[in-house]
N, C-alpha and C positions, 0 to 999 in steps of 0.2 A: 454545802457550798456549790456555787455554779460559776461557770465561766462567762455566761452571757447575761447582761443586765439591761433591763428596759428603763430608761429615764423618762418619767411621765411628763416632766416639764419640757425637756428638750425634744421629746418624742423621737428618740433614736435608740438603737441597740448599742451597747458598749461591750466589746469583746476584750476581756481582761488578759487574754493570751497574747494580744498584740500591743506593742509599745504605744502606738497611737490610738488604741482602742477601736481601730477600724475606721478612723476618721482623720486622715492626714490633713484634711483641709482646716482642722481646728487644732493648732499647736497648743500644747499645755492643757489639753482637755482633762487628762487624768488628775493633774494637780488641782484644777478647779473643782472637779467633782468630789475628789477625796477631801479637800479642805472644807468644802461645804458640808460634807457628811460629818466631819469632826466638829464643826461648829454646831450643827444640830445636836450632836451628842452632848457637847458642853452645856447646851441650853436645855437639856433633858427633853428634847423633842422626841416623841415616840417613833420607833422604827417605821411604823405604818404610815407616818406623815413625812418621810424623808425623800420622797420622789423616786425611790428605787424599787423596782419589782423584778422578780426572776423572769428573765427573757428566754429561758430554756424549756425544760420539760413542763414546768408549772404553767407557763403561758400557753404552751401547745395544748394542754388539757383544760384550758379555760379557767385556771386558778390564779387569783391575784395573791402572790406570795411576797410580802415585804422583805427587803434585804438591807443590810448595812455593809460598809466596806471595811477591810482590814489590810494592813500592810505588815508583812512579816519582816523579821530582822534581816533575812537574806534578800530582801527586796521583792519577794513574791506578793503579788496582789491577789486578794481574795474577796469574794462577795459571799456573805454569810446569811443564811435564812434566819428569820426571826423565830419560826416555829419548827419543832422537830419533825412533825408530820410532813412539812414541805421538804425538809432535807431528805426524808426517807423516800419521797416520791422519785428521787433521782437514782435510787438503787433498785433496779428491776432485774432480778436474776433471769437469765434466759437458759432454759434447759436444753440438753442435747436433742430431745425429741422436738422441741420448738425449732431449733436450727435445722433439723432433718426435714421438717415440713417445709420450711422456707426454701431449702435447696431443691426439694422435689417439685414445688410449685414452679420455680424458675426453670428447672430442666424440662418439665412437661410443656410449659408455654413456649420455650425456645425451640423445642422439637417440632412444634406446630407453626413456627415462624413468627411468634410474638415476642416482643422485647419486654423486659421487666427488670426490677431491681428490688433489693431488700432494704429495710430501714429507711424508707424514703420520706423526706420532709417536704410537704407542699405548703407554700406560704398562702395564708388566707388572711388578708387584711393585716391586723397587728399581731396575729398569732399564727400557729402552724398546725398542720395535720400530719401526724406521724403514722405511717402505714407499715405493717410488718413486711408485706411484699406487694408491690404495685405492678400490675400487668397492663401493658398498653395493647388493647385489643383492636378489633376491626372497626373502621369508620369512627375513630376517635373514642371508642369505648374504653373506659378505665375501670379495671376490677381491683379493688383494694382488699387483699386477703389479710385477715387477722386470725392468727392461731392462738386460741385461748385454752391453755391446758391447766391454768391455775384459777384461783377464785376471781370472779368478776362481779362487780357491783351492779345493782339494779337502779340506783338513784344517784343524782348529783352529776356534776360536769364530767366526771371520770367514768360514768356508767356506760355500759354497752349501748344502751338506747341513745344516749347523748352523742357518743362518738360516732355511731353509725349514721345518725341523723345529720351530723355536721359533715361527714364525708359525702353523703348523698346530696346535700345541699350545694356542695362545691364540685359536683361532676364526677364523683367517684362512687361506683356501685359497691357497697359493702358486702363482703363475703366472709362470714365468720365460721371457722372450723374448730371443732373440739373433739375430745374423747369422753366427755362427761354427759351421761344421759339426761341429767337434770336440766342442762342448758337447752337441749332440744325442745323441752316442753315450755320454755319461757316465752317464746315468740316476740321478744323485744327486738330481734333482727332476724335475718335469714340465715339460720344456723344449719350447718351440715355436721355429721358426726361419723367417725370411724371407731373401730375398736381401740382399746387402750393398748398400745404397742410400744416396744422399746425402739430407741433411735435407729439401731442397725436394721431393724425390719422396715421401718418407715423409709429409710434411705435407699434400700435395694430396689432393683428393677422389677420385682414381682408385682402382681396386681394388688393394689390397695383399694379396698371397697368402702364406699360411703353407704352406711347402713341406715342413715336417717337424714331427712332434709330434702330429698328429691322425691317427687311424686308424679304419678300419672293421673290425669283427670278423666274419669268415666262420665260420659254424657248419656243420659237416659230419659225416657218418658215415664212420668209417674202414672202408671196404670196397674191393673191387676197382675200384669206379668213382670213387674219391676222386681229386681233382686235387692234393691236398696230401700230402706225405710224413707218415707217422705220427710224431708227436712222441715216441712211446715207443720208436722205433727198430726196430719190427717191420713186417712187410709189411702185415698187416691185423689190427687188434685188435678190430674191430667195436664200438668205443666212439665216442661223439660227442666232437668236439674243437672248439676255437675257434682260429682263426689270424688274427692282425692283418695287415692290408694297408694300405700307405700311401694316404692320400687328402688332397688339398689342400683348403683352406678359406680363405675370405676373412678377413682379420685383423679387420675391423670386425664380421663375423658371429661370430667367435670371442669377441670382447670382450662382445658383447651376450648370446650364448647361455650363456657361462659365468656371467654375472650372473643370467640367468634360470634356471639350473640344468638346461638341456637339453643342455649339453655339460659333462662331468664328468671329473675325473682318475681314473685306474685304475692299479692295480699288477698286471702280468701276468707270471706266473711260467712260465719254461721250465725244462727239466731242469738248465740250467747258469747261469741268470741271472734277475734280477728287472728287468723293464722298466717304465718309467713313461711314460705318454703320456695323451692325451685321447681320449675316445670320446663317442658320444651316450649320453644317460641310458638309452635303451632297450637299447643294446648292453651297457652295464654291468649292467643288471638280468638280461639273458639269461646273461651270463657268471657272475653270482652264482648263478643257477639251475643252471648247468652244474656249478659247483663243489660245490653241495649234492647234486646227483644226476647222476652221469656215466653213467647207464644209458639215458637218453633225451635226445633233442635238446630244448632248451628251446623254448617256443612262440615263434613269429615275432612281429615288431613289429606292433602294431596298425595297420591301414590309416588313412591320414590323419594320421599322426604327422609333425611338421615335418622337413624336410630341411635339412641344413646347407650343402649346395652347390647353390645355385640360380643361374640366369642373372642377370646384372647389366647395367644400362643405363649404368654408369659406364665411363670409359676405364680400360683396364688399367694397373696400376702395374708396369712391367717393369724388367728390368735395363738401365740406360742404357749407351750407348757402342757401339762397333763390335763388341764381343764378344757382343752379344745373339744368343741362339740363333735359328735359323731357325724360321718359323711351323710349327706342327704340322699335317700334312695332316688334312683333315676326317675322313677315314676312320679316323684313329687314335683319335678320340674326344676330348672336351673336356679330359680329365685326363691324356692320354698323356704330356705333357711333364713331369709331376710324378711319374710312376710309373717304377720301374726297368724297363729293357728286358728282355724275356723272351727266353731262349735259344731258338733255332729247333731243331726236332726233327731229329736226325741221320737220314740216309738209310741204309737197309740193303738188301741184295740179297735178294729173295724167291726162292723155289724156282723160280718160273716165269721168272726172269731179269729181272723188272721191279724198279723201285725203289719203296720206300714208307717210311713213318715207322716208327720203332722201336715195338714194341708197347707198351712202358711209357710212351710219350708220347701214345698214342692218346686217352686220357681227358682230356688237357689239360696245359698247361705248369705247371711248378712256380713259384710266385711267391716272390720273395725277401722276407725280413723286414727290409727296409732301413728305417732311420729317416729 
């Protein structure tokens, strides 16, 4: 059942919670609509042809769900879905972890001076966009955070790709966050990921780290001294390239800097795939310069530009329980735990009988492009 009905012939929404259905200018509207629905039923007109569609969750998600009307003995008005799957669409359980993420996003944004709200409906023509948490950023920027901790479809009007595209088309930058590693590899939107944590850990003020979805772009010249393999599949093409490398970032900093516009989404093409992730605004500008002119390395970032990964005085938000990874040695660097392990260089026999590194490893190890 639903409380909001869309009348396809009258082209108005009917709110069954209100005596006048939300249209005081039309006296007797309920009696007219209900009597017509009963007449359709008496003539065996299919529900799909009775001019009534769900105007709530179904319409928001782009689904045309036919409905019919019912009047209970106690006078209660009800609109009933024709199909069970349409009825189930209105029952979406929200976990404690989901709520904790929404509260944390709002708190982080408000501490930086940005307004926001949860469960926001944005009217788009005849339908709506429902956003878990919508942040009003700088210069009219709107960041629509979607927390996806349950199963998410890949096809159809309810899929992640369709919902993200609809939000972006209507001026909302989609930002999807999850704790499932499989989603980060899908690239149907700009995913970020943190560890699978309980609600009380998500909600506390300690540092919550994003371990996937934010990257740094390395810009380099493809020559014999390069540490990355040539993306064109040749030994040296002597052209400049950009290679994304994983980089962790604090979740609160991600919320604030996406609202400020200093962290932005990017679409990065490789010969076989389109990748979607987040980078600094400076890296995206350099990448745009590289696409426009691949004969010279783009200029470096200006000195004094803000850094996204800075030291924090807060307690770290870590994976609880006995399965927590051992502390990373100081010599490994502050971000070593969040970057893929690098393969060690194989040893080869030299002419003088001693061992040494393979010559193709001398310039540096190859970094994996893991999400």
